[in-house]
PDB file of N, CA, C and O in Angstrom:
ATOM      1  N   HIS A   1       0.216  -5.168  -8.678  1.00  0.00           N
ATOM      2  CA  HIS A   1      -0.235  -6.632  -8.203  1.00  0.00           C
ATOM      3  C   HIS A   1      -1.164  -7.225  -9.262  1.00  0.00           C
ATOM      4  O   HIS A   1      -1.800  -6.521 -10.046  1.00  0.00           O
ATOM      5  N   THR A   2      -1.207  -8.589  -9.239  1.00  0.00           N
ATOM      6  CA  THR A   2      -2.046  -8.855 -10.520  1.00  0.00           C
ATOM      7  C   THR A   2      -3.529  -9.266  -9.835  1.00  0.00           C
ATOM      8  O   THR A   2      -3.788  -9.323  -8.633  1.00  0.00           O
ATOM      9  N   ASP A   3      -4.496  -9.557 -11.068  1.00  0.00           N
ATOM     10  CA  ASP A   3      -5.709  -9.820 -10.565  1.00  0.00           C
ATOM     11  C   ASP A   3      -6.458  -9.158  -9.774  1.00  0.00           C
ATOM     12  O   ASP A   3      -7.416  -9.742  -9.267  1.00  0.00           O
ATOM     13  N   GLY A   4      -6.225  -7.876  -9.495  1.00  0.00           N
ATOM     14  CA  GLY A   4      -7.164  -6.847  -9.446  1.00  0.00           C
ATOM     15  C   GLY A   4      -6.687  -6.205  -7.666  1.00  0.00           C
ATOM     16  O   GLY A   4      -7.173  -5.189  -7.169  1.00  0.00           O
ATOM     17  N   TRP A   5      -5.838  -6.949  -7.106  1.00  0.00           N
ATOM     18  CA  TRP A   5      -5.315  -6.134  -5.875  1.00  0.00           C
ATOM     19  C   TRP A   5      -4.202  -5.167  -6.202  1.00  0.00           C
ATOM     20  O   TRP A   5      -3.476  -5.115  -7.195  1.00  0.00           O
ATOM     21  N   VAL A   6      -4.252  -4.397  -5.095  1.00  0.00           N
ATOM     22  CA  VAL A   6      -3.644  -3.292  -5.064  1.00  0.00           C
ATOM     23  C   VAL A   6      -3.137  -2.952  -3.318  1.00  0.00           C
ATOM     24  O   VAL A   6      -3.813  -3.245  -2.332  1.00  0.00           O
ATOM     25  N   THR A   7      -1.916  -2.336  -3.307  1.00  0.00           N
ATOM     26  CA  THR A   7      -1.783  -1.828  -2.123  1.00  0.00           C
ATOM     27  C   THR A   7      -1.235  -0.079  -1.899  1.00  0.00           C
ATOM     28  O   THR A   7      -0.426   0.500  -2.625  1.00  0.00           O
ATOM     29  N   ALA A   8      -1.752   0.344  -1.019  1.00  0.00           N
ATOM     30  CA  ALA A   8      -1.421   1.740  -0.971  1.00  0.00           C
ATOM     31  C   ALA A   8      -0.586   2.327   0.090  1.00  0.00           C
ATOM     32  O   ALA A   8      -1.033   1.664   1.026  1.00  0.00           O
ATOM     33  N   TYR A   9       0.187   2.992   0.554  1.00  0.00           N
ATOM     34  CA  TYR A   9       0.719   3.805   1.352  1.00  0.00           C
ATOM     35  C   TYR A   9       0.571   5.173   1.763  1.00  0.00           C
ATOM     36  O   TYR A   9       0.835   5.802   0.739  1.00  0.00           O
ATOM     37  N   GLY A  10       0.309   5.973   2.646  1.00  0.00           N
ATOM     38  CA  GLY A  10      -0.368   7.003   2.866  1.00  0.00           C
ATOM     39  C   GLY A  10       0.846   7.914   3.539  1.00  0.00           C
ATOM     40  O   GLY A  10       1.660   6.996   3.644  1.00  0.00           O
ATOM     41  N   HIS A  11       1.467   8.946   4.012  1.00  0.00           N
ATOM     42  CA  HIS A  11       2.323   9.843   4.722  1.00  0.00           C
ATOM     43  C   HIS A  11       3.354   9.391   4.338  1.00  0.00           C
ATOM     44  O   HIS A  11       4.157   9.194   5.249  1.00  0.00           O
ATOM     45  N   LEU A  12       3.813   9.039   2.986  1.00  0.00           N
ATOM     46  CA  LEU A  12       5.346   8.634   2.861  1.00  0.00           C
ATOM     47  C   LEU A  12       5.902  10.210   2.510  1.00  0.00           C
ATOM     48  O   LEU A  12       5.451  11.211   1.954  1.00  0.00           O
ATOM     49  N   ALA A  13       7.417   9.716   3.317  1.00  0.00           N
ATOM     50  CA  ALA A  13       8.004  11.189   3.228  1.00  0.00           C
ATOM     51  C   ALA A  13       8.979  10.712   1.352  1.00  0.00           C
ATOM     52  O   ALA A  13       9.436  11.475   0.501  1.00  0.00           O
ATOM     53  N   ARG A  14       8.932   9.214   1.398  1.00  0.00           N
ATOM     54  CA  ARG A  14      10.007   9.110   0.335  1.00  0.00           C
ATOM     55  C   ARG A  14       9.562   7.591  -0.206  1.00  0.00           C
ATOM     56  O   ARG A  14       9.801   6.582   0.458  1.00  0.00           O
ATOM     57  N   VAL A  15       8.915   7.564  -1.435  1.00  0.00           N
ATOM     58  CA  VAL A  15       8.852   6.176  -2.508  1.00  0.00           C
ATOM     59  C   VAL A  15       9.981   6.229  -2.825  1.00  0.00           C
ATOM     60  O   VAL A  15      10.614   7.190  -3.264  1.00  0.00           O
ATOM     61  N   ASP A  16      10.458   4.681  -2.519  1.00  0.00           N
ATOM     62  CA  ASP A  16      11.500   4.046  -3.348  1.00  0.00           C
ATOM     63  C   ASP A  16      11.223   2.827  -4.567  1.00  0.00           C
ATOM     64  O   ASP A  16      12.162   2.121  -4.934  1.00  0.00           O
ATOM     65  N   VAL A  17      10.258   2.716  -4.968  1.00  0.00           N
ATOM     66  CA  VAL A  17       9.907   1.410  -5.443  1.00  0.00           C
ATOM     67  C   VAL A  17       8.520   2.670  -6.828  1.00  0.00           C
ATOM     68  O   VAL A  17       7.813   3.648  -6.582  1.00  0.00           O
ATOM     69  N   LYS A  18       8.736   2.021  -7.893  1.00  0.00           N
ATOM     70  CA  LYS A  18       7.814   2.530  -8.881  1.00  0.00           C
ATOM     71  C   LYS A  18       6.753   1.479  -9.327  1.00  0.00           C
ATOM     72  O   LYS A  18       6.974   0.287  -9.540  1.00  0.00           O
ATOM     73  N   MET A  19       5.269   2.289  -9.455  1.00  0.00           N
ATOM     74  CA  MET A  19       4.732   1.697  -9.675  1.00  0.00           C
ATOM     75  C   MET A  19       4.364   0.425 -10.570  1.00  0.00           C
ATOM     76  O   MET A  19       4.359   0.685 -11.773  1.00  0.00           O
ATOM     77  N   GLN A  20       4.076  -0.804 -10.258  1.00  0.00           N
ATOM     78  CA  GLN A  20       4.206  -2.098 -11.161  1.00  0.00           C
ATOM     79  C   GLN A  20       5.457  -2.523 -11.025  1.00  0.00           C
ATOM     80  O   GLN A  20       5.689  -3.478 -11.765  1.00  0.00           O
ATOM     81  N   GLN A  21       6.774  -2.032 -10.062  1.00  0.00           N
ATOM     82  CA  GLN A  21       7.561  -2.935  -9.930  1.00  0.00           C
ATOM     83  C   GLN A  21       7.703  -4.063  -9.103  1.00  0.00           C
ATOM     84  O   GLN A  21       7.188  -3.869  -8.001  1.00  0.00           O
ATOM     85  N   LYS A  22       8.225  -5.191  -9.239  1.00  0.00           N
ATOM     86  CA  LYS A  22       8.250  -6.291  -8.632  1.00  0.00           C
ATOM     87  C   LYS A  22       9.013  -5.796  -7.023  1.00  0.00           C
ATOM     88  O   LYS A  22       9.885  -4.967  -6.762  1.00  0.00           O
ATOM     89  N   VAL A  23       8.438  -6.474  -6.409  1.00  0.00           N
ATOM     90  CA  VAL A  23       9.683  -6.254  -4.556  1.00  0.00           C
ATOM     91  C   VAL A  23       9.564  -7.441  -3.758  1.00  0.00           C
ATOM     92  O   VAL A  23       8.566  -8.093  -4.063  1.00  0.00           O
ATOM     93  N   VAL A  24       9.932  -7.702  -3.267  1.00  0.00           N
ATOM     94  CA  VAL A  24      10.546  -9.120  -2.336  1.00  0.00           C
ATOM     95  C   VAL A  24      10.220  -8.687  -1.384  1.00  0.00           C
ATOM     96  O   VAL A  24      10.172  -7.464  -1.250  1.00  0.00           O
ATOM     97  N   GLN A  25       9.802  -9.739  -0.153  1.00  0.00           N
ATOM     98  CA  GLN A  25       9.191  -9.672   1.268  1.00  0.00           C
ATOM     99  C   GLN A  25      10.509  -9.044   1.753  1.00  0.00           C
ATOM    100  O   GLN A  25      11.546  -9.601   1.390  1.00  0.00           O
ATOM    101  N   GLY A  26      10.598  -7.862   2.591  1.00  0.00           N
ATOM    102  CA  GLY A  26      10.934  -7.385   3.476  1.00  0.00           C
ATOM    103  C   GLY A  26      12.345  -6.024   2.497  1.00  0.00           C
ATOM    104  O   GLY A  26      13.258  -5.335   2.951  1.00  0.00           O
ATOM    105  N   GLN A  27      11.854  -6.211   1.218  1.00  0.00           N
ATOM    106  CA  GLN A  27      12.340  -4.875   0.455  1.00  0.00           C
ATOM    107  C   GLN A  27      11.976  -3.332   1.311  1.00  0.00           C
ATOM    108  O   GLN A  27      10.869  -3.433   1.839  1.00  0.00           O
ATOM    109  N   GLN A  28      12.671  -1.863   1.590  1.00  0.00           N
ATOM    110  CA  GLN A  28      12.193  -1.142   1.514  1.00  0.00           C
ATOM    111  C   GLN A  28      11.217  -0.314   0.353  1.00  0.00           C
ATOM    112  O   GLN A  28      11.640  -0.147  -0.791  1.00  0.00           O
ATOM    113  N   VAL A  29      10.117   0.087   0.704  1.00  0.00           N
ATOM    114  CA  VAL A  29       9.137   0.744  -0.354  1.00  0.00           C
ATOM    115  C   VAL A  29       9.124   2.179  -0.237  1.00  0.00           C
ATOM    116  O   VAL A  29       8.675   2.850  -1.166  1.00  0.00           O
ATOM    117  N   GLY A  30       9.561   2.705   0.782  1.00  0.00           N
ATOM    118  CA  GLY A  30       9.623   4.292   1.217  1.00  0.00           C
ATOM    119  C   GLY A  30       9.897   4.519   2.325  1.00  0.00           C
ATOM    120  O   GLY A  30      10.139   3.504   2.978  1.00  0.00           O
ATOM    121  N   GLN A  31       9.985   5.646   2.964  1.00  0.00           N
ATOM    122  CA  GLN A  31      10.058   6.286   3.924  1.00  0.00           C
ATOM    123  C   GLN A  31       8.929   6.478   4.619  1.00  0.00           C
ATOM    124  O   GLN A  31       7.989   6.286   3.848  1.00  0.00           O
ATOM    125  N   VAL A  32       8.555   6.758   5.678  1.00  0.00           N
ATOM    126  CA  VAL A  32       7.663   7.045   6.651  1.00  0.00           C
ATOM    127  C   VAL A  32       7.821   8.845   6.490  1.00  0.00           C
ATOM    128  O   VAL A  32       8.873   9.465   6.334  1.00  0.00           O
ATOM    129  N   GLY A  33       6.556   9.353   6.576  1.00  0.00           N
ATOM    130  CA  GLY A  33       6.792  10.679   6.821  1.00  0.00           C
ATOM    131  C   GLY A  33       5.266  11.309   7.476  1.00  0.00           C
ATOM    132  O   GLY A  33       4.311  10.577   7.736  1.00  0.00           O
ATOM    133  N   SER A  34       5.271  12.729   7.663  1.00  0.00           N
ATOM    134  CA  SER A  34       4.209  13.167   8.513  1.00  0.00           C
ATOM    135  C   SER A  34       3.364  14.267   7.343  1.00  0.00           C
ATOM    136  O   SER A  34       3.255  15.493   7.393  1.00  0.00           O
ATOM    137  N   THR A  35       3.018  13.612   6.658  1.00  0.00           N
ATOM    138  CA  THR A  35       2.198  14.616   5.829  1.00  0.00           C
ATOM    139  C   THR A  35       1.032  14.706   6.109  1.00  0.00           C
ATOM    140  O   THR A  35       0.656  13.959   7.012  1.00  0.00           O
ATOM    141  N   GLY A  36       0.038  15.597   5.493  1.00  0.00           N
ATOM    142  CA  GLY A  36      -1.357  15.750   6.341  1.00  0.00           C
ATOM    143  C   GLY A  36      -1.077  16.290   7.567  1.00  0.00           C
ATOM    144  O   GLY A  36      -2.195  16.731   7.836  1.00  0.00           O
ATOM    145  N   GLY A  37      -0.581  16.494   8.242  1.00  0.00           N
ATOM    146  CA  GLY A  37      -0.783  17.764   9.771  1.00  0.00           C
ATOM    147  C   GLY A  37      -0.605  16.752  10.608  1.00  0.00           C
ATOM    148  O   GLY A  37      -0.470  17.056  11.793  1.00  0.00           O
ATOM    149  N   VAL A  38      -0.554  15.275  10.221  1.00  0.00           N
ATOM    150  CA  VAL A  38      -0.180  14.269  11.570  1.00  0.00           C
ATOM    151  C   VAL A  38       0.782  14.511  12.611  1.00  0.00           C
ATOM    152  O   VAL A  38       1.955  14.481  12.239  1.00  0.00           O
ATOM    153  N   SER A  39       0.543  14.767  13.959  1.00  0.00           N
ATOM    154  CA  SER A  39       1.613  15.078  14.679  1.00  0.00           C
ATOM    155  C   SER A  39       2.767  14.625  14.902  1.00  0.00           C
ATOM    156  O   SER A  39       3.571  15.291  15.555  1.00  0.00           O
ATOM    157  N   GLU A  40       3.069  13.426  14.414  1.00  0.00           N
ATOM    158  CA  GLU A  40       4.038  12.535  14.146  1.00  0.00           C
ATOM    159  C   GLU A  40       4.283  11.536  13.302  1.00  0.00           C
ATOM    160  O   GLU A  40       3.239  10.970  12.979  1.00  0.00           O
ATOM    161  N   PRO A  41       5.701  10.876  12.580  1.00  0.00           N
ATOM    162  CA  PRO A  41       5.687  10.304  11.332  1.00  0.00           C
ATOM    163  C   PRO A  41       4.810   8.944  11.314  1.00  0.00           C
ATOM    164  O   PRO A  41       4.773   8.273  12.345  1.00  0.00           O
ATOM    165  N   GLN A  42       4.234   8.602  10.378  1.00  0.00           N
ATOM    166  CA  GLN A  42       3.413   7.658  10.500  1.00  0.00           C
ATOM    167  C   GLN A  42       3.039   7.083   9.160  1.00  0.00           C
ATOM    168  O   GLN A  42       3.116   7.746   8.126  1.00  0.00           O
ATOM    169  N   LEU A  43       2.612   5.769   9.207  1.00  0.00           N
ATOM    170  CA  LEU A  43       2.210   5.066   7.891  1.00  0.00           C
ATOM    171  C   LEU A  43       0.695   4.449   7.866  1.00  0.00           C
ATOM    172  O   LEU A  43       0.115   3.802   8.738  1.00  0.00           O
ATOM    173  N   HIS A  44       0.266   4.855   6.617  1.00  0.00           N
ATOM    174  CA  HIS A  44      -1.224   4.147   6.824  1.00  0.00           C
ATOM    175  C   HIS A  44      -1.394   3.435   5.372  1.00  0.00           C
ATOM    176  O   HIS A  44      -1.404   3.925   4.243  1.00  0.00           O
ATOM    177  N   PHE A  45      -1.507   2.274   5.765  1.00  0.00           N
ATOM    178  CA  PHE A  45      -1.202   1.249   4.822  1.00  0.00           C
ATOM    179  C   PHE A  45      -2.717   0.278   4.235  1.00  0.00           C
ATOM    180  O   PHE A  45      -3.465  -0.295   5.028  1.00  0.00           O
ATOM    181  N   GLU A  46      -2.874   0.274   3.044  1.00  0.00           N
ATOM    182  CA  GLU A  46      -4.164  -0.605   2.967  1.00  0.00           C
ATOM    183  C   GLU A  46      -3.909  -1.739   1.574  1.00  0.00           C
ATOM    184  O   GLU A  46      -2.957  -1.839   0.801  1.00  0.00           O
ATOM    185  N   VAL A  47      -4.800  -2.261   1.637  1.00  0.00           N
ATOM    186  CA  VAL A  47      -4.833  -3.659   0.752  1.00  0.00           C
ATOM    187  C   VAL A  47      -6.347  -3.785   0.403  1.00  0.00           C
ATOM    188  O   VAL A  47      -7.324  -4.134   1.065  1.00  0.00           O
ATOM    189  N   ARG A  48      -6.143  -3.294  -1.120  1.00  0.00           N
ATOM    190  CA  ARG A  48      -7.662  -2.684  -1.826  1.00  0.00           C
ATOM    191  C   ARG A  48      -7.959  -4.585  -3.229  1.00  0.00           C
ATOM    192  O   ARG A  48      -7.292  -5.504  -3.705  1.00  0.00           O
ATOM    193  N   TYR A  49      -8.976  -4.209  -3.220  1.00  0.00           N
ATOM    194  CA  TYR A  49      -9.190  -5.335  -4.292  1.00  0.00           C
ATOM    195  C   TYR A  49     -10.532  -5.058  -5.085  1.00  0.00           C
ATOM    196  O   TYR A  49     -11.420  -4.367  -4.585  1.00  0.00           O
ATOM    197  N   ALA A  50     -10.619  -5.510  -6.088  1.00  0.00           N
ATOM    198  CA  ALA A  50     -11.594  -5.262  -7.206  1.00  0.00           C
ATOM    199  C   ALA A  50     -11.348  -6.301  -8.118  1.00  0.00           C
ATOM    200  O   ALA A  50     -10.294  -6.561  -8.698  1.00  0.00           O
ATOM    201  N   PRO A  51     -12.508  -6.904  -8.184  1.00  0.00           N
ATOM    202  CA  PRO A  51     -13.132  -8.214  -8.861  1.00  0.00           C
ATOM    203  C   PRO A  51     -12.791  -8.176 -10.705  1.00  0.00           C
ATOM    204  O   PRO A  51     -12.528  -9.071 -11.508  1.00  0.00           O
ATOM    205  N   THR A  52     -12.946  -6.745 -10.831  1.00  0.00           N
ATOM    206  CA  THR A  52     -12.948  -6.902 -12.318  1.00  0.00           C
ATOM    207  C   THR A  52     -11.985  -5.461 -12.351  1.00  0.00           C
ATOM    208  O   THR A  52     -11.769  -4.763 -11.360  1.00  0.00           O
ATOM    209  N   PRO A  53     -11.312  -5.122 -14.156  1.00  0.00           N
ATOM    210  CA  PRO A  53     -10.987  -3.848 -13.767  1.00  0.00           C
ATOM    211  C   PRO A  53     -11.713  -2.671 -14.062  1.00  0.00           C
ATOM    212  O   PRO A  53     -11.270  -1.536 -14.244  1.00  0.00           O
ATOM    213  N   GLN A  54     -13.180  -3.178 -14.093  1.00  0.00           N
ATOM    214  CA  GLN A  54     -13.992  -1.773 -14.267  1.00  0.00           C
ATOM    215  C   GLN A  54     -14.312  -1.305 -12.994  1.00  0.00           C
ATOM    216  O   GLN A  54     -14.298  -0.075 -12.944  1.00  0.00           O
ATOM    217  N   GLU A  55     -14.560  -1.790 -12.082  1.00  0.00           N
ATOM    218  CA  GLU A  55     -14.863  -1.802 -10.446  1.00  0.00           C
ATOM    219  C   GLU A  55     -13.701  -1.260  -9.601  1.00  0.00           C
ATOM    220  O   GLU A  55     -12.537  -1.632  -9.751  1.00  0.00           O
ATOM    221  N   ARG A  56     -14.010  -0.569  -8.918  1.00  0.00           N
ATOM    222  CA  ARG A  56     -13.264   0.636  -7.975  1.00  0.00           C
ATOM    223  C   ARG A  56     -12.540  -0.736  -7.076  1.00  0.00           C
ATOM    224  O   ARG A  56     -13.240  -1.723  -6.847  1.00  0.00           O
ATOM    225  N   ALA A  57     -11.069  -0.674  -6.603  1.00  0.00           N
ATOM    226  CA  ALA A  57     -10.541  -1.406  -5.658  1.00  0.00           C
ATOM    227  C   ALA A  57     -11.127  -0.988  -4.033  1.00  0.00           C
ATOM    228  O   ALA A  57     -11.292   0.148  -3.589  1.00  0.00           O
ATOM    229  N   ARG A  58     -11.256  -1.687  -3.664  1.00  0.00           N
ATOM    230  CA  ARG A  58     -12.082  -1.027  -2.266  1.00  0.00           C
ATOM    231  C   ARG A  58     -11.184  -1.845  -0.996  1.00  0.00           C
ATOM    232  O   ARG A  58     -10.771  -3.005  -1.015  1.00  0.00           O
ATOM    233  N   PRO A  59     -11.034  -0.730   0.178  1.00  0.00           N
ATOM    234  CA  PRO A  59     -10.105  -1.630   1.125  1.00  0.00           C
ATOM    235  C   PRO A  59     -10.620  -3.128   1.835  1.00  0.00           C
ATOM    236  O   PRO A  59     -11.779  -3.517   1.974  1.00  0.00           O
ATOM    237  N   ILE A  60      -9.660  -3.648   2.131  1.00  0.00           N
ATOM    238  CA  ILE A  60     -10.297  -5.252   2.751  1.00  0.00           C
ATOM    239  C   ILE A  60      -8.983  -5.300   4.131  1.00  0.00           C
ATOM    240  O   ILE A  60      -7.917  -4.707   3.963  1.00  0.00           O
ATOM    241  N   ASP A  61      -9.169  -5.787   4.947  1.00  0.00           N
ATOM    242  CA  ASP A  61      -8.837  -6.292   6.262  1.00  0.00           C
ATOM    243  C   ASP A  61      -7.191  -6.974   5.915  1.00  0.00           C
ATOM    244  O   ASP A  61      -6.896  -8.161   6.054  1.00  0.00           O
ATOM    245  N   PRO A  62      -6.526  -6.189   5.575  1.00  0.00           N
ATOM    246  CA  PRO A  62      -4.776  -7.208   5.544  1.00  0.00           C
ATOM    247  C   PRO A  62      -4.637  -8.062   6.181  1.00  0.00           C
ATOM    248  O   PRO A  62      -3.658  -8.690   5.776  1.00  0.00           O
ATOM    249  N   LYS A  63      -5.147  -8.585   7.160  1.00  0.00           N
ATOM    250  CA  LYS A  63      -4.769 -10.160   8.137  1.00  0.00           C
ATOM    251  C   LYS A  63      -5.492 -10.935   7.284  1.00  0.00           C
ATOM    252  O   LYS A  63      -4.738 -11.853   6.963  1.00  0.00           O
ATOM    253  N   LEU A  64      -6.814 -11.102   6.601  1.00  0.00           N
ATOM    254  CA  LEU A  64      -7.466 -11.325   5.682  1.00  0.00           C
ATOM    255  C   LEU A  64      -6.183 -12.379   4.487  1.00  0.00           C
ATOM    256  O   LEU A  64      -6.154 -13.578   4.211  1.00  0.00           O
ATOM    257  N   VAL A  65      -5.381 -11.322   4.103  1.00  0.00           N
ATOM    258  CA  VAL A  65      -4.372 -11.847   2.947  1.00  0.00           C
ATOM    259  C   VAL A  65      -3.269 -11.867   2.806  1.00  0.00           C
ATOM    260  O   VAL A  65      -2.808 -12.357   1.775  1.00  0.00           O
ATOM    261  N   LEU A  66      -2.221 -11.201   4.054  1.00  0.00           N
ATOM    262  CA  LEU A  66      -1.216 -11.263   4.323  1.00  0.00           C
ATOM    263  C   LEU A  66      -0.227 -12.094   5.184  1.00  0.00           C
ATOM    264  O   LEU A  66      -0.344 -12.014   6.407  1.00  0.00           O
ATOM    265  N   PRO A  67       0.587 -12.764   4.732  1.00  0.00           N
ATOM    266  CA  PRO A  67       1.234 -13.758   5.721  1.00  0.00           C
ATOM    267  C   PRO A  67       1.746 -13.200   7.084  1.00  0.00           C
ATOM    268  O   PRO A  67       2.267 -12.129   7.395  1.00  0.00           O
ATOM    269  N   LYS A  68       1.322 -14.596   7.953  1.00  0.00           N
ATOM    270  CA  LYS A  68       1.538 -14.035   9.351  1.00  0.00           C
ATOM    271  C   LYS A  68       3.104 -13.914   9.956  1.00  0.00           C
ATOM    272  O   LYS A  68       3.296 -13.463  11.086  1.00  0.00           O
TER     273      LYS A  68
END
């Protein structure tokens, strides 16, 4: 993403896109998996933001920035 935005996906069994690849809404980015000792397949999704490249991107509530 641009302007300090990052999306992170945890527990994926397979990743179907590369870093900085452009994707469109509805495009599959991977397949949900069961990593880390979880009891069933799941997805951990985060939207992160850093105002400057020198700062570490911090998680924010995705409901604040994603379309409804």
